[in-house]
N, C-alpha and C positions, 0 to 999 in steps of 0.2 A: 722832572720839570713840573712846575705848578703853573697852569695857564690861567692868569688873572682875568684875561678877557673872556674866556669861556666860563669860568666859575662865577665871576662877579656879574657879568652882563648877559650870560646865556647865549652868546653869539658862537655859532658853530665855527670850528677852525679846521685846517687841513689835516692835522694829525690826530683828530678826535678818535678815529677807529683804533689806532695804536695806543693812544694815551688813556682813553676813557671807555673803550669798548662799544662805541656808538658809531653807526654809519657803515657804509658798504665795506666789506673786507675785514671787519673787526675780528680779532681772535676771540675764542670763547672765554678765555680768562687771561689776565695779565701775566700769570705765571707761564703761559704757553708761548709767550712772545719770543721770537728770536731777537738777539741783541742788536741794537744800533752800535756800530763799531766806530770808535774814534781811533784813527790811525795817524800817529805822529810820523810823517814820512821823512822828516829831517829835524835835527836839533839845532841846526844853524839858523841864525836870525840876524837881520840888519839892525835890530834894536836890542836894548838891554833892560827890559821892564822889571820893576822891583818886585812884582808879584808872580813872576813866571813860574808855573808849576814844573816845567821841564828844564829849568835852569839853563836856558839857551843863551848863546853868545854869538857875536859876529865873527865866527871862524868855522872852519870845516871840522867835522867830527868823523872819525873812522868807523867802519863797521856797519854802515847803513845797508839795507837790503839792496841787492843788485836788481837790474832791470828785469832779469828773468825771474828772480824771486818775487818781485812785485807783481808780475803778471800772473804767476802761479797762485799767489795769495788772493788776488782779485777773483780769479776763476773759482777758487774754493769758496770764497765768501758768497759769490753769486749762486753757486750750486747749493750751498747751505741755506740760502734764502734769507739772508739778513735784510731787514727792511730799510736800511740806510747806511751809508758810508760817509763819515765826516773826515775830510783831509785836514790835518792840523800840523803843528810843528812844535818848536821853532816857527819859522815863517815858511809855509809850504811852497810859496811861489819862488823861493830861492832854489828849490830842488831842481837839478838839471833836467830831470825827466818828468817834471810836474804835469805838463800838458799831455804827455804820452800816457802817464798813469791815469789821469782823469778821463781821457778818451777811451782807454781800455775798459775802465769801470763802466762807462756809459754803454759801450758796445755790448757788455754783458748784462745790461739792464739794471745796474745798481743805481738807486736814487742817491744823488751826490750833493753834498754840501761842503762849504769851505769856511774854515776859521782862519782869519788873516788880520794882520795889523793895518792892511789897506795901503801902506805907503808905496807899494809897487803896482797898484792898479791904475794904469794909464788908460786912456780911451781905447787903445788897441787891446790891452789885456782884458778890459771889461767886455769887449766884443767877443773875444775868444772864449771867455767864461760862459757867456750867453750861448754861443754857437755850440759849445760842447754839450750844454744842457744841464748846468748846475741849477738845482731846484732853489738854492738859496746861498747867498754869500754873507757871512757874518763878519762884520768889521769891529774890532775892539776899540772902544773909546773910554777913557778914564778921566774925563774932565774937559773943561773948555780952555783952549789956548794954552797958557803957560802951565796950568795944572796938569794937562795931559802930557805935555812935553817933559815935565819933571818926572812923571810916573813912568814914561817910556824911555827916559834917558837919552833923548835926542831932540835938539832944537829944530822946530819946523815940522815935527811929526804930526801935530794937530792939523795943520793946513794940508798936508799930503793925505791924511785920512779923510778930511772933509772932501777933498777932490775925488777920492775914491768912491764915496757915497754918490756924488753927483755923476761921476762917470758911469757907474752901474745903472743908475736911474735913467740916464740919457739913452742907453741902448736897450732898456726894458729888462734888465737883469734884476730879479728880486733881491733886495739887500736889507740887512738888519744890523742892529747895533748890539754889541756885547759889552757889558760893564761889570766889574767886580766891586761889590760894596765894601769899601774900606773908609777909614777916617779921611783919606785924601779925596775920595770920590763923592762921598755924601755931602761934603761942603759945597759941591758944585751941582748937586742933584736937581735943583730947580732950573738951573740954566741948561742942564742936559735934557730935561724933560721939554723945555722950550725948544731946544735944538731938534729933538725928535719930531716935534710938531711942525716947526718951520721947514725942515728938510723933507717932510713927508716920508719918513722912514717906515718901511713895511712891517718890521718885526723887531722886538727888543727883548733881550735876555739879560736879566740882572742876576749875577752870580754871587752867592755867599762865599766868603773866603775859606779856602782850605789850606792847611799847612803843608805845602808841597814846594819843592824847589826853593826859589828865593822867597816864596810866600811865607816860609817859616820865620822870616824876620819881621813880619807884620803882625799886628794884634787884631783879633776878632773885634768887631764892633760890640760894645756892650749891649745888653738887652734893650735899654731905653732908646739908644741911638738906632738900633736895628728897627724897632717898632716905629720910630719917627720916620725913618726912610721908607718903610713899607706903607705907612699911612699916606705919605706924599704920593707914592706910586698908585695906591688905591684911588685917591682923590682924582688923580689925573686920568686914570683909566675910565672912571665913571664919567668924568667931564667929556672925554673924547666920545664915549658912547652916547651921551645925550646930544652931542652936536653932530653926530653922524659917524660914518665908518672911520675908525682910528686904527692905529697899529695893533698887531697881536703882541701882547705883553706877557712874558713868562719870567719865573724865577727858577734858579738852578742851584742844587746843592743844599737845600734845606726843606725837606718835606713838611716840617712844622708850619710852613707858610699856608698849607691847606687848612688845618684847624684854625689858624689865625683868620683866614678869610671867612670860615664858617661863623666864627664869633662876630665878625663884622656884619655878615649877612643876617644873623639872628637879631641884631639891633636895628638894622636899616632896611633890609629887604627880606623879610621872613618868607615871602612866597618863593624866593629863589633858593632858599637854604636847602629844601628837600632835594632838588635836582643836584645841587653842588655836592651834597652829602652822598648821594647815590654814585656820582662820578668819582669822588675821592675813594669811596669804598672799593670800587672796581679797580682803580689805579693801584691802591695799596701803598703809595709812597715809597719809602726805602725798601719795603718788602720785595718790590719788583724792579729795583734800580740796579745797583752795583752787583755784578755777577749773575744777573738775570736779564734785564732789559738793556743793559749797557755793558760794553766791553772795550778794552783798549789794547792796541798793538803799538809798541814803541819802535823806535828807529832800528833797533837791533833784531826785531822780530819777536821780542818777548811779549807774552799775553798777560794782561793784568785785569782785575775785576772792574776797574774804571781808570780814567786817565789821571786821577789824582793819587792812585795807589800803586805807583811804579816801584815802590819798595817791596812789593809782593808779586812774585811771578808764578804763573800757572803752567807755563810751558813755553816752547819757542817754535814758531812756524817753520824754521829752517829744518827742524827735526820731525815735527808732527803737524799736519794740517790744522788750521784754527778750528775747523768744524769738529775734529776729533778731540782736541784739547777741551773745547767748551762742553762737549757731551760726555766725555769719558774721564775727566780729571777727578781724582779722589782727594783733592787738596782739602785740608781741614777747614780753612777759612771759607773756601767756596762752598763747602757743604753747609757751614753755618749760615752763610748768606742765603742759602736756598731752603733752610729749615723753617717750618712754620709751627708755632710762633718762633721768631728769632730768639736766641738765648741772651737777650739784653739785660743789663742790670741798672742799678741806680734809679734816677728819676724816670728813665725810659720804661723800666719794668713796671712802674706804678702808674703810668700815664693812661688816662682814659681814652686817649687818641691813638693808642698803639696800633690798632688795626688800620687806621687811616695813614699814619705817618711811618709805620714800620720801624720805629726806633731811629728815625732820622738818618744821618749820614755816617755810616760805620767807620769810614776811613779817618774821619776827623777824631773820633774817639781813639783809634789806634795811634794816630800821630801825637795826640796829647798825652795819653796814658800808657801807651804800649800794649793796650788791650782793646781789640775791636768790639768787645761786647760791653764795655763801660758806657755810661750815658754820653750823649753827644754834647760836647762843651759849647757848641754853637747854638743850642736851643735857647730861645729867648722867652718862651712861655713861662708864666709864673707858677709857683707851686699851687696856688689857688685854682688857676685855670686848668691845670692837668688833673686836679682832684676829681674823683668820681662823683662827688656830691655838688659839683659846681654846675649850675644849670643855665649859664648864659648861652650855651651852644648845644 
């Protein structure tokens, strides 16, 4: 994740110790971090989103972890000391034991977040989420009105999601918006940014598209459209900062956003550039992402380097505890993800930002080329910008 609010505006954020090594409780290096675990507790969903990385559907799927297996997994994650557990799906609120799983995780002290489409968050559910102790509820939104409904494959999904934001805020539950940058969503980006402001959303995550699940049927935004979208986000973040406390804004799935922010700061706010550079160097981008600072467990108990890389399995928690898989696996791809410098090729190998970006998002290269060490096809930086003799940043 690239925290635009922190890097652009210098405003301290709750995850700074884990993300940038500053603040109380920070690990000595990003490489020493335990992973945040994204756990897909179910593949079932009441919607059928066209970009769903888990290819979820409105039906039941066999083979999900049993209640006993879920409890054992939680206890292992807590003992291992993971810094956060994100419950995802499918739609996690559909899971018959969702509240039992969440409560057990909190009993064992795990910081807990939720990724949801929001359509099932009634006032009563919002109250239960708050009472259990969710640090954050992330609700997916991919446009305004009919745009969102089309993306989600369900008429009325937008209004139900809007109600979820309001229900969470009404009971004091921290809530955020999650959006994937596609040709569908960027056409509504101005209205989405207005919505964030009007609804006083606490936190916003903009995801770069990854070719997973039904997302393989979508095309990446071209470099120019990606830059235009990021420029709009940058402008709004800076505007919110000038006017007072605004939401925390992050991007996910493209570490090249860090160098892009540096180039912006070099032109507009040179005094902030040095601090942003220091934070990005500690973070390391993709160097400390998949297979290091992030992990995924799917509905069947399979462990993956991240939630978008479910085609590659490191082990299964039904046979081996997650903690042992993560520490003892001799998997070739996992070793490569933890090698410094990473064995990347193409434009990534030549890029002057390699130590900040880490070769971007390896799973996207794997999905496009069948080789995780090729260049990231989602990188939008120009050949001139990545050249060692380019001096704008």
